[in-house]
BALOBA-1460 file (C-alpha; in Angstrom, 3 decimals):
// residues 81
<rec num="1" residu="m" x="213.132" y="-47.566" z="188.175"/>
<rec num="2" residu="i" x="212.544" y="-44.244" z="189.893"/>
<rec num="3" residu="l" x="209.240" y="-43.549" z="191.618"/>
<rec num="4" residu="s" x="207.463" y="-40.219" z="191.856"/>
<rec num="5" residu="k" x="206.206" y="-38.779" z="195.154"/>
<rec num="6" residu="n" x="202.899" y="-40.593" z="194.670"/>
<rec num="7" residu="g" x="204.669" y="-43.938" z="194.193"/>
<rec num="8" residu="k" x="204.156" y="-44.263" z="190.441"/>
<rec num="9" residu="p" x="207.139" y="-44.949" z="188.146"/>
<rec num="10" residu="l" x="208.485" y="-41.889" z="186.372"/>
<rec num="11" residu="k" x="208.285" y="-42.018" z="182.597"/>
<rec num="12" residu="a" x="211.805" y="-41.786" z="181.224"/>
<rec num="13" residu="i" x="212.865" y="-39.601" z="178.309"/>
<rec num="14" residu="g" x="214.411" y="-41.581" z="175.461"/>
<rec num="15" residu="f" x="217.737" y="-40.914" z="173.727"/>
<rec num="16" residu="r" x="216.345" y="-39.281" z="170.587"/>
<rec num="17" residu="k" x="213.872" y="-37.122" z="172.510"/>
<rec num="18" residu="a" x="216.628" y="-36.014" z="174.919"/>
<rec num="19" residu="l" x="218.941" y="-34.917" z="172.099"/>
<rec num="20" residu="d" x="216.050" y="-33.131" z="170.368"/>
<rec num="21" residu="l" x="215.313" y="-31.226" z="173.585"/>
<rec num="22" residu="m" x="218.988" y="-30.330" z="173.960"/>
<rec num="23" residu="r" x="219.112" y="-29.040" z="170.365"/>
<rec num="24" residu="q" x="215.904" y="-27.010" z="170.692"/>
<rec num="25" residu="r" x="216.919" y="-25.345" z="173.953"/>
<rec num="26" residu="p" x="220.684" y="-24.782" z="174.281"/>
<rec num="27" residu="e" x="220.358" y="-24.218" z="178.043"/>
<rec num="28" residu="t" x="219.094" y="-27.795" z="178.526"/>
<rec num="29" residu="r" x="221.518" y="-29.924" z="180.545"/>
<rec num="30" residu="l" x="221.794" y="-33.556" z="181.547"/>
<rec num="31" residu="i" x="222.290" y="-33.504" z="185.310"/>
<rec num="32" residu="l" x="223.615" y="-36.242" z="187.582"/>
<rec num="33" residu="s" x="222.016" y="-36.178" z="191.007"/>
<rec num="34" residu="k" x="222.448" y="-38.396" z="194.056"/>
<rec num="35" residu="s" x="219.477" y="-39.993" z="195.825"/>
<rec num="36" residu="k" x="218.793" y="-42.641" z="198.430"/>
<rec num="37" residu="t" x="218.713" y="-45.238" z="195.651"/>
<rec num="38" residu="g" x="221.943" y="-44.092" z="193.969"/>
<rec num="39" residu="n" x="222.723" y="-41.951" z="190.937"/>
<rec num="40" residu="v" x="219.786" y="-40.374" z="189.102"/>
<rec num="41" residu="f" x="219.955" y="-38.524" z="185.779"/>
<rec num="42" residu="y" x="217.601" y="-35.719" z="184.779"/>
<rec num="43" residu="l" x="217.308" y="-33.537" z="181.738"/>
<rec num="44" residu="a" x="216.613" y="-29.992" z="182.909"/>
<rec num="45" residu="p" x="214.228" y="-28.858" z="181.689"/>
<rec num="46" residu="g" x="212.767" y="-32.163" z="180.590"/>
<rec num="47" residu="g" x="212.588" y="-34.958" z="183.116"/>
<rec num="48" residu="y" x="213.973" y="-38.318" z="184.200"/>
<rec num="49" residu="v" x="216.520" y="-40.187" z="182.027"/>
<rec num="50" residu="e" x="217.387" y="-43.880" z="182.487"/>
<rec num="51" residu="p" x="221.082" y="-44.552" z="183.315"/>
<rec num="52" residu="d" x="221.745" y="-46.427" z="180.051"/>
<rec num="53" residu="t" x="220.222" y="-43.564" z="178.044"/>
<rec num="54" residu="a" x="222.278" y="-41.041" z="180.037"/>
<rec num="55" residu="d" x="225.415" y="-43.042" z="179.202"/>
<rec num="56" residu="k" x="224.576" y="-42.841" z="175.469"/>
<rec num="57" residu="i" x="223.991" y="-39.077" z="175.760"/>
<rec num="58" residu="i" x="227.296" y="-38.570" z="177.604"/>
<rec num="59" residu="k" x="229.173" y="-40.563" z="174.937"/>
<rec num="60" residu="h" x="227.575" y="-38.647" z="172.033"/>
<rec num="61" residu="p" x="230.268" y="-36.696" z="170.118"/>
<rec num="62" residu="q" x="228.361" y="-33.383" z="170.328"/>
<rec num="63" residu="v" x="227.885" y="-33.570" z="174.108"/>
<rec num="64" residu="s" x="230.485" y="-32.186" z="176.472"/>
<rec num="65" residu="a" x="230.832" y="-32.088" z="180.240"/>
<rec num="66" residu="s" x="230.633" y="-28.876" z="182.209"/>
<rec num="67" residu="e" x="233.164" y="-28.693" z="185.004"/>
<rec num="68" residu="d" x="230.741" y="-26.862" z="187.255"/>
<rec num="69" residu="g" x="230.019" y="-29.601" z="189.758"/>
<rec num="70" residu="m" x="230.603" y="-29.651" z="193.480"/>
<rec num="71" residu="w" x="233.497" y="-32.097" z="193.220"/>
<rec num="72" residu="p" x="236.524" y="-31.155" z="191.094"/>
<rec num="73" residu="g" x="237.229" y="-33.642" z="188.329"/>
<rec num="74" residu="m" x="233.775" y="-35.232" z="188.549"/>
<rec num="75" residu="s" x="231.347" y="-34.046" z="185.889"/>
<rec num="76" residu="q" x="227.766" y="-33.570" z="186.994"/>
<rec num="77" residu="t" x="226.274" y="-31.714" z="184.008"/>
<rec num="78" residu="w" x="226.491" y="-32.215" z="180.258"/>
<rec num="79" residu="g" x="225.248" y="-30.153" z="177.338"/>
<rec num="80" residu="l" x="225.608" y="-29.867" z="173.599"/>
<rec num="81" residu="a" x="228.899" y="-28.360" z="172.508"/>
């Protein structure tokens, strides 16, 4: 669970909603970010995505990784192909 600045849990975007957002706006990306608590996934624009939902999005056949991350060979963004 990820908390907002005011200490309340962030509401996560679900799998179906995330894919709908990615279809509606082709520039929408799933982004992997690092935080004090570990890996955090966000849909930009959109919001927080739970790790298990992010895994489903990444494994979806229409989603592909963008090799634009800071570390070669380690994907940090994904979008619809």
